[in-house]
C-alpha positions, 0 to 999 in steps of 0.5 A, spaced: 847 931 733 841 928 729 842 928 722 837 932 719 836 931 711 833 939 711 841 941 714 845 944 707 850 939 705 856 945 705 854 946 712 855 939 714 861 938 710 865 943 713 862 941 720 864 934 719 871 936 716 873 941 722 872 934 726 876 931 722 882 936 721 882 935 729 884 928 728 889 929 722 897 928 725 902 928 720 909 926 723 914 931 725 921 927 724 924 925 717 924 917 718 916 917 720 914 921 714 918 917 710 914 911 713 907 914 712 909 916 705 910 908 703 903 906 706 899 912 703 902 910 697 901 902 698 893 904 699 892 910 695 884 911 697 884 918 693 886 915 687 890 922 685 896 922 689 900 916 686 897 917 679 899 923 678 906 922 681 907 916 676 905 921 670 910 926 673 916 920 673 914 917 667 913 924 663 920 926 666 924 919 663 927 922 657 933 920 654 939 923 656 946 924 650 953 927 653 957 931 646 964 933 647 969 935 640 971 928 640 968 923 636 971 917 640 970 921 646 963 921 645 962 913 643 966 910 649 961 915 653 954 913 649 957 905 650 957 907 658 950 911 659 947 905 655 950 899 659 951 902 666 949 896 671 949 891 665 953 886 670 946 886 674 943 881 669 936 885 669 935 885 677 938 893 677 935 895 669 941 897 665 942 904 662 943 911 665 936 913 663 933 907 668 938 910 673 934 917 672 928 914 673 929 911 680 932 918 681 925 921 679 922 915 684 926 917 690 924 925 689 917 925 689 914 918 691 919 917 697 924 920 701 925 926 696 933 925 699 936 921 692 942 919 693 946 916 688 953 911 690 957 908 685 958 901 687 964 899 682 969 902 677 971 898 671 975 900 665 971 899 659 974 900 652 980 903 655 976 908 659 975 908 667 968 909 668 963 907 674 960 901 671 955 899 677 950 904 681 945 905 684 939 909 688 940 908 696 933 908 700 933 915 703 929 912 709 935 907 710 939 914 712 941 917 718 946 923 720 950 924 725 953 931 727 960 932 725 961 937 732 956 936 738 954 944 738 947 946 735 949 949 728 947 948 721 952 949 717 953 946 709 957 940 710 956 939 717 953 931 718 955 924 717 951 920 713 950 912 715 946 907 712 942 904 718 941 907 726 946 904 728 951 909 725 955 903 723 962 906 721 962 900 715 956 903 713 959 910 712 957 914 706 963 917 704 966 917 697 963 915 692 956 917 692 952 924 689 948 927 695 942 931 693 937 935 697 932 938 692 926 939 697 931 942 702 936 947 703 943 944 702 944 945 711 938 942 713 940 935 716 934 931 713 929 934 707 923 933 708 919 928 703 916 932 697 908 929 698 909 931 706 911 938 704 906 939 699 900 937 703 897 932 700 899 927 706 895 931 710 888 931 705 890 923 703 888 922 711 882 926 710 880 923 705 882 916 708 878 918 715 872 919 711 872 912 707 873 909 714 867 912 717 863 910 710 866 903 712 864 903 719 857 905 719 855 900 712 858 894 718 853 898 723 847 899 720 842 893 716 845 892 709 837 892 707 831 891 710 825 885 706 818 889 707 812 884 706 806 887 706 799 882 707 794 884 704 791 891 700 788 898 702 781 895 699 781 890 704 782 894 710 777 899 708 771 895 706 773 891 713 773 884 709 780 882 712 785 885 716 791 881 720 792 882 727 799 882 730 799 875 731 798 873 724 803 878 721 808 875 726 806 868 723 807 871 716 814 873 718 816 866 721 813 863 715 818 868 711 824 867 715 823 859 715 823 860 707 829 864 707 833 858 711 830 852 707 833 856 701 839 857 704 840 849 706 838 848 699 843 852 695 846 848 690 840 843 688 834 844 684 830 845 690 826 851 692 821 853 697 814 855 695 809 860 698 801 860 698 797 866 700 791 869 700 790 876 698 795 879 695 802 879 698 807 885 696 815 884 698 820 889 697 827 890 699 829 897 703 836 900 703 837 906 708 838 913 705 846 914 705 846 920 701 849 925 707 855 920 709 856 919 702 855 925 698 861 927 694 862 934 697 865 931 703 871 929 698 872 936 694 875 940 698 881 935 700 882 932 693 882 939 690 888 941 696 892 935 693 891 938 686 894 944 688 899 941 692 901 937 686 901 943 681 894 943 679 892 950 680 885 951 681 883 958 677 875 961 678 873 964 671 867 968 673 862 968 667 856 971 670 853 973 677 850 966 679 855 962 675 862 960 676 866 955 673 873 952 675 879 950 671 886 946 673 891 949 670 898 945 671 903 949 669 906 949 676 906 941 675 909 942 668 915 946 671 916 941 677 917 936 672 921 939 668 926 941 674 926 934 676 930 933 669 934 938 670 937 937 677 938 929 675 942 932 669 946 937 672 947 934 679 948 927 678 950 926 671 954 933 671 958 931 677 959 923 674 961 925 668 966 930 671 969 924 675 970 920 668 974 925 667 978 926 672 979 918 673 982 919 666 987 924 667 992 920 663 988 920 656 991 927 654 985 928 648 979 927 654 982 931 659 981 938 657 974 935 653 968 940 654 962 936 654 954 938 654 949 934 656 942 934 653 936 931 653 930 928 649 923 933 650 919 932 655 913 930 650 907 928 655 905 936 655 905 937 648 898 939 645 897 938 638 897 945 637 904 946 640 906 940 635 904 944 629 909 949 631 914 946 631 912 943 624 912 949 622 918 951 625 922 946 622 920 947 615 922 955 616 929 951 618 929 954 625 930 947 628 933 941 627 930 934 623 931 931 630 928 935 634 921 935 629 922 927 630 922 927 637 918 932 639 912 931 634 913 924 632 915 922 638 920 917 636 926 915 636 931 919 632 937 914 631 932 909 630 928 914 624 934 915 621 936 907 621 929 906 618 929 911 612 936 909 610 933 901 610 927 904 606 933 907 601 936 901 599 930 896 600 926 900 594 921 902 599 922 909 597 919 908 590 914 904 591 911 908 597 912 915 592 906 919 593 900 918 587 900 924 582 894 928 584 895 934 580 895 934 572 898 940 568 900 936 561 898 944 558 904 946 561 909 940 560 911 939 568 906 935 572 909 939 579 908 946 581 915 950 581 919 946 576 925 950 572 922 953 565 927 949 559 931 955 557 934 956 550 941 954 549 945 947 550 943 942 555 938 946 558 943 952 559 941 960 557 944 963 552 949 968 553 947 975 552 953 977 547 950 971 543 943 974 542 944 978 537 943 975 529 950 974 527 953 970 533 946 966 535 947 963 527 954 961 530 952 959 537 946 954 533 951 951 529 955 949 535 949 947 539 948 942 533 955 940 534 955 939 542 949 935 542 952 930 536 956 929 542 951 927 548 951 919 548 944 919 552 938 924 552 933 919 554 933 921 562 931 928 560 925 930 563 919 929 558 915 935 555 911 931 550 908 923 548 913 924 542 919 925 547 918 918 551 922 912 550 921 906 546 919 901 551 914 906 554 911 908 547 908 901 547 903 902 552 896 904 552 895 911 552 893 912 559 899 909 562 904 913 557 901 919 561 901 916 567 908 914 565 910 921 564 907 924 570 910 920 574 917 921 571 917 928 572 914 929 578 919 924 581 925 927 576 923 934 579 923 932 586 930 928 587 933 934 583 932 939 588 933 935 594 940 932 591 941 937 585 944 932 581 941 930 574 944 923 575 941 921 581 934 924 579 933 920 573 935 913 577 930 916 582 925 918 576 925 911 572 923 905 577 918 911 580 914 912 574 914 904 572 911 903 579 905 908 577 904 905 571 904 898 574 900 900 580 894 903 575 895 895 571 893 892 578 887 898 580 883 895 573 
């Protein structure tokens, strides 16, 4: 069939793809499937499969914690989770989170047969724990039936490392077997990238690219066209060139090319002289048909759909249709991976630890709860704003807000905030006073109004008649005499400021008073302690004055 430029692109694409579909063969046995998956990810010509599965692995790499009612037990479990595989000195990364990451790789990028093998139990801080663990290469696993009958019962298979089925390599105790992509009674799972059709469509794209390379190898990369003479000369019958003359010119140019090749690396350059005009062009054949992007569109869309990006068509008019990728299935796939590791692997490990430490009565009957930090890879700005609102309303914890909005480790932030308080950073970085409410006597909206009475306490109702009011005023004066220091009270007027502040310039005095009152009520609202509020407000006020001086 000759390729005709008048053939519609979609017709040619469908015809070409139909030929390829007949040639694509997906292995039917488990171990061959594992091999081709590894080959595909070694050179992913689609640019999609490896990138998106990497994203799934990284998004699922959350932080796991285990909590019980026993604080001591919590600390021991935390130490164990942080230091699993510490004796491998980095050859196998340390920690439960790294083990989880390897689990996700085996789940989505390899055999989809994650098997955790406990290599060694040790006593850490008085607790027997699995100190060394690793993921078994799923491709190396071979199964043998317990019976000769063709059955599909749960636990009907014995698994070995290696095809020799060596009894020494039998996977017995100390392993945790999961089959997230298949039924419990299946002998082997189907690898994720095979089951979702990603490999099939990868092969289509690879066949197309191989065909492109083959065509490029068979055609002349470019043609050098030399035009001798002009159309005007030929029309006026002044000068035309016959075949022999053109052949001679062609040979001259060939000699020029050879001479240039020989003179590469030197300053020599061939020179050409000629009568009349010469025109030299490079011609590249039209390869738009074989390189048409429509050839790849169907297979690429199938890969995205297989990985969980559903193609949704939104009809905006009778002649226009837009395609939108909805990643909800992909998101749920990642969440499912996190939950499976938490509920099938980590839960089993904690249960075995409790069984191994049955002698510790304070641990044996402990209920435990496994938690993980949020999956932040899918959070939009709108979602983060919603989390901030929930925190402001008191519906979620500070830890959840920090981990989901700032995407940082909560324990790290607690340490940093404590260090800032000790180093005085909190006072130095206090926000600028941007609202001046001198007419109200306070610098922050909502500051408590000063009541008549002693030390800000309201006068009781029974003391508000004229007779008792005089007695109350007298007792007030006596009480005020016993108060040693009132300089820390909020200031409503410049004349009430401490002597050291009164020595400042007028603008600096106002700055000091505004900053003090604002900081005082801020800290008072946080702690409820006037003493802490005063201690906090003084350095803040002086820092505000010093900053004003520096800006001059």
